[in-house]
OpenMM code with the backbone's topology and positions (N, CA, C; nanometers):
from openmm import Vec3, app, unit

residues = "MET GLU SER SER LEU ILE LEU SER PHE LEU ASP LEU LEU ALA LEU PRO GLU ARG ARG LEU PHE PRO GLU ASP ALA LEU ALA PHE ALA GLN CYS GLN ARG ILE VAL GLY LEU ALA LEU ALA ALA CYS GLU LYS THR ILE GLN ILE VAL TYR GLU ARG THR LEU ARG PRO ASN GLU LYS ILE HIS GLN PRO TRP ILE GLU ARG CYS LYS GLY".split()
positions = [
    Vec3(12.5649, 9.5978, 11.5956),
    Vec3(12.6397, 9.4782, 11.5593),
    Vec3(12.7878, 9.5138, 11.5480),
    Vec3(12.8694, 9.4265, 11.5910),
    Vec3(13.0142, 9.4441, 11.5831),
    Vec3(13.0592, 9.4450, 11.4373),
    Vec3(13.1279, 9.5490, 11.3962),
    Vec3(13.1664, 9.5617, 11.2550),
    Vec3(13.2602, 9.4513, 11.2092),
    Vec3(13.3448, 9.3999, 11.2982),
    Vec3(13.4352, 9.2916, 11.2561),
    Vec3(13.3570, 9.1633, 11.2263),
    Vec3(13.2454, 9.1413, 11.2950),
    Vec3(13.1614, 9.0255, 11.2637),
    Vec3(13.0962, 9.0411, 11.1272),
    Vec3(13.0515, 9.1612, 11.0984),
    Vec3(12.9906, 9.1878, 10.9684),
    Vec3(13.0929, 9.1651, 10.8578),
    Vec3(13.2135, 9.2164, 10.8773),
    Vec3(13.3180, 9.1986, 10.7758),
    Vec3(13.3561, 9.0517, 10.7586),
    Vec3(13.3600, 8.9773, 10.8664),
    Vec3(13.3901, 8.8333, 10.8557),
    Vec3(13.2825, 8.7618, 10.7744),
    Vec3(13.1575, 8.7972, 10.7979),
    Vec3(13.0489, 8.7363, 10.7222),
    Vec3(13.0592, 8.7716, 10.5745),
    Vec3(13.0817, 8.8982, 10.5449),
    Vec3(13.0948, 8.9404, 10.4055),
    Vec3(13.2140, 8.8738, 10.3378),
    Vec3(13.3192, 8.8514, 10.4142),
    Vec3(13.4365, 8.7831, 10.3601),
    Vec3(13.4008, 8.6413, 10.3166),
    Vec3(13.3142, 8.5751, 10.3916),
    Vec3(13.2707, 8.4399, 10.3550),
    Vec3(13.1902, 8.4391, 10.2249),
    Vec3(13.1231, 8.5490, 10.1952),
    Vec3(13.0433, 8.5581, 10.0737),
    Vec3(13.1281, 8.5873, 9.9502),
    Vec3(13.2496, 8.6368, 9.9703),
    Vec3(13.3359, 8.6732, 9.8580),
    Vec3(13.3902, 8.5478, 9.7891),
    Vec3(13.4317, 8.5660, 9.6650),
    Vec3(13.4974, 8.4572, 9.5928),
    Vec3(13.6258, 8.4200, 9.6667),
    Vec3(13.6639, 8.2917, 9.6653),
    Vec3(13.7821, 8.2487, 9.7415),
    Vec3(13.9083, 8.3304, 9.7134),
    Vec3(13.9299, 8.3678, 9.5889),
    Vec3(14.0519, 8.4433, 9.5557),
    Vec3(14.0465, 8.5894, 9.6013),
    Vec3(13.9317, 8.6342, 9.6487),
    Vec3(13.9174, 8.7730, 9.6926),
    Vec3(13.9021, 8.7852, 9.8440),
    Vec3(13.9055, 8.6748, 9.9145),
    Vec3(13.8852, 8.6772, 10.0594),
    Vec3(14.0058, 8.7348, 10.1327),
    Vec3(13.9767, 8.7981, 10.2441),
    Vec3(14.0817, 8.8543, 10.3281),
    Vec3(14.1377, 8.7510, 10.4250),
    Vec3(14.0559, 8.6553, 10.4646),
    Vec3(14.0964, 8.5553, 10.5625),
    Vec3(14.1119, 8.4188, 10.4969),
    Vec3(14.2043, 8.3374, 10.5475),
    Vec3(14.2238, 8.2039, 10.4905),
    Vec3(14.1057, 8.1114, 10.5213),
    Vec3(14.0881, 8.0101, 10.4383),
    Vec3(13.9805, 7.9125, 10.4601),
    Vec3(14.0189, 7.8076, 10.5641),
    Vec3(14.1474, 7.7776, 10.5741),
    Vec3(14.1952, 7.6789, 10.6711),
    Vec3(14.1589, 7.7246, 10.8126),
    Vec3(14.0988, 7.6349, 10.8899),
    Vec3(14.0475, 7.6709, 11.0232),
    Vec3(14.1572, 7.7214, 11.1167),
    Vec3(14.2733, 7.6559, 11.1174),
    Vec3(14.3812, 7.6971, 11.2070),
    Vec3(14.4359, 7.8343, 11.1664),
    Vec3(14.4579, 7.8540, 11.0373),
    Vec3(14.5078, 7.9829, 10.9893),
    Vec3(14.4045, 8.0925, 11.0153),
    Vec3(14.2761, 8.0609, 10.9983),
    Vec3(14.1696, 8.1567, 11.0251),
    Vec3(14.1703, 8.1962, 11.1731),
    Vec3(14.1842, 8.0979, 11.2605),
    Vec3(14.1867, 8.1256, 11.4045),
    Vec3(14.3059, 8.2144, 11.4408),
    Vec3(14.4203, 8.1899, 11.3798),
    Vec3(14.5387, 8.2730, 11.4059),
    Vec3(14.5153, 8.4165, 11.3603),
    Vec3(14.4546, 8.4327, 11.2438),
    Vec3(14.4228, 8.5672, 11.1935),
    Vec3(14.3243, 8.6370, 11.2868),
    Vec3(14.2234, 8.5654, 11.3312),
    Vec3(14.1236, 8.6251, 11.4203),
    Vec3(14.1862, 8.6666, 11.5531),
    Vec3(14.2826, 8.5889, 11.6009),
    Vec3(14.3517, 8.6238, 11.7246),
    Vec3(14.4264, 8.7553, 11.7070),
    Vec3(14.4963, 8.7705, 11.5962),
    Vec3(14.5699, 8.8937, 11.5692),
    Vec3(14.4744, 9.0122, 11.5582),
    Vec3(14.3641, 8.9927, 11.4869),
    Vec3(14.2649, 9.0996, 11.4731),
    Vec3(14.2078, 9.1354, 11.6104),
    Vec3(14.1779, 9.0363, 11.6921),
    Vec3(14.1256, 9.0615, 11.8264),
    Vec3(14.2222, 9.1407, 11.9132),
    Vec3(14.3496, 9.1049, 11.9080),
    Vec3(14.4503, 9.1787, 11.9848),
    Vec3(14.4631, 9.3223, 11.9348),
    Vec3(14.4587, 9.3400, 11.8038),
    Vec3(14.4675, 9.4751, 11.7467),
    Vec3(14.3470, 9.5596, 11.7883),
    Vec3(14.2276, 9.5004, 11.7853),
    Vec3(14.1078, 9.5732, 11.8272),
    Vec3(14.1143, 9.6107, 11.9749),
    Vec3(14.1636, 9.5216, 12.0579),
    Vec3(14.1769, 9.5516, 12.2014),
    Vec3(14.2776, 9.6646, 12.2226),
    Vec3(14.3885, 9.6619, 12.1501),
    Vec3(14.4888, 9.7686, 12.1624),
    Vec3(14.4297, 9.9029, 12.1189),
    Vec3(14.3528, 9.9018, 12.0118),
    Vec3(14.2882, 10.0260, 11.9653),
    Vec3(14.1900, 10.0784, 12.0698),
    Vec3(14.1122, 9.9896, 12.1268),
    Vec3(14.0127, 10.0299, 12.2275),
    Vec3(14.0802, 10.0921, 12.3499),
    Vec3(14.1880, 10.0303, 12.3966),
    Vec3(14.2591, 10.0834, 12.5135),
    Vec3(14.3236, 10.2177, 12.4812),
    Vec3(14.3749, 10.2328, 12.3597),
    Vec3(14.4336, 10.3598, 12.3189),
    Vec3(14.3283, 10.4700, 12.3199),
    Vec3(14.2105, 10.4393, 12.2698),
    Vec3(14.1012, 10.5370, 12.2698),
    Vec3(14.0628, 10.5742, 12.4124),
    Vec3(14.0597, 10.4760, 12.5023),
    Vec3(14.0259, 10.5055, 12.6417),
    Vec3(14.1285, 10.5997, 12.7050),
    Vec3(14.2557, 10.5808, 12.6710),
    Vec3(14.3607, 10.6695, 12.7235),
    Vec3(14.3419, 10.8102, 12.6682),
    Vec3(14.3160, 10.8215, 12.5390),
    Vec3(14.2954, 10.9532, 12.4778),
    Vec3(14.1758, 11.0227, 12.5424),
    Vec3(14.0658, 10.9519, 12.5589),
    Vec3(13.9484, 11.0111, 12.6226),
    Vec3(13.9792, 11.0570, 12.7648),
    Vec3(14.0500, 10.9738, 12.8389),
    Vec3(14.0821, 11.0079, 12.9784),
    Vec3(14.1654, 11.1362, 12.9832),
    Vec3(14.2596, 11.1490, 12.8916),
    Vec3(14.3495, 11.2650, 12.8937),
    Vec3(14.2880, 11.3904, 12.8326),
    Vec3(14.1960, 11.3755, 12.7389),
    Vec3(14.1461, 11.4934, 12.6681),
    Vec3(14.0058, 11.5382, 12.7109),
    Vec3(13.9254, 11.4480, 12.7627),
    Vec3(13.7884, 11.4840, 12.7972),
    Vec3(13.7680, 11.5140, 12.9453),
    Vec3(13.8577, 11.4673, 13.0289),
    Vec3(13.8450, 11.4950, 13.1726),
    Vec3(13.9260, 11.6190, 13.2089),
    Vec3(13.8791, 11.6927, 13.3059),
    Vec3(13.9617, 11.8021, 13.3577),
    Vec3(14.0901, 11.7438, 13.4184),
    Vec3(14.1985, 11.8192, 13.4113),
    Vec3(14.3285, 11.7689, 13.4603),
    Vec3(14.3227, 11.7160, 13.6026),
    Vec3(14.2454, 11.7828, 13.6880),
    Vec3(14.2411, 11.7401, 13.8289),
    Vec3(14.1630, 11.6104, 13.8495),
    Vec3(14.0907, 11.5645, 13.7471),
    Vec3(14.0136, 11.4409, 13.7598),
    Vec3(14.0713, 11.3246, 13.6787),
    Vec3(14.1814, 11.3472, 13.6112),
    Vec3(14.2444, 11.2381, 13.5362),
    Vec3(14.2899, 11.1316, 13.6354),
    Vec3(14.2547, 11.0092, 13.6084),
    Vec3(14.2852, 10.8978, 13.6990),
    Vec3(14.4024, 10.8183, 13.6417),
    Vec3(14.5221, 10.8495, 13.6885),
    Vec3(14.6437, 10.7868, 13.6356),
    Vec3(14.6443, 10.6345, 13.6506),
    Vec3(14.5921, 10.5776, 13.7599),
    Vec3(14.5875, 10.4304, 13.7665),
    Vec3(14.5061, 10.3688, 13.6522),
    Vec3(14.4010, 10.4365, 13.6087),
    Vec3(14.3225, 10.3861, 13.4955),
    Vec3(14.4058, 10.3889, 13.3672),
    Vec3(14.4791, 10.4969, 13.3460),
    Vec3(14.5651, 10.5082, 13.2288),
    Vec3(14.6688, 10.3967, 13.2298),
    Vec3(14.7293, 10.3713, 13.3439),
    Vec3(14.8318, 10.2650, 13.3550),
    Vec3(14.7690, 10.1281, 13.3292),
    Vec3(14.6485, 10.1089, 13.3777),
    Vec3(14.5786, 9.9813, 13.3536),
    Vec3(14.5520, 9.9617, 13.2042),
    Vec3(14.5106, 10.0681, 13.1360),
    Vec3(14.4866, 10.0595, 12.9929),
    Vec3(14.6159, 10.0304, 12.9170),
    Vec3(14.7251, 10.0902, 12.9614),
    Vec3(14.8546, 10.0647, 12.8954),
    Vec3(14.8978, 9.9191, 12.9136),
    Vec3(14.8622, 9.8615, 13.0266),
    Vec3(14.9022, 9.7231, 13.0551),
    Vec3(14.8354, 9.6251, 12.9657),
] * unit.nanometer
topology = app.Topology()
chain = topology.addChain("A")
for resn in residues:
    res = topology.addResidue(resn, chain)
    for name in ("N", "CA", "C"):
        topology.addAtom(name, app.Element.getBySymbol(name[0]), res)
């Protein structure tokens, strides 16, 4: 299960004054968009690190690294 989904569910169970996300639907959607972009950036960063550190130098695929940076 995706950990961000689990955290969103647990956030709904918390008392309103202890929640991480706003109750307003529009504000919630904006927060989720930011979280989604941050998660995508983290994932691409990890892919770049793996490409550079786990592959032998002669097999590093620079176009893949550039695609991840984009």
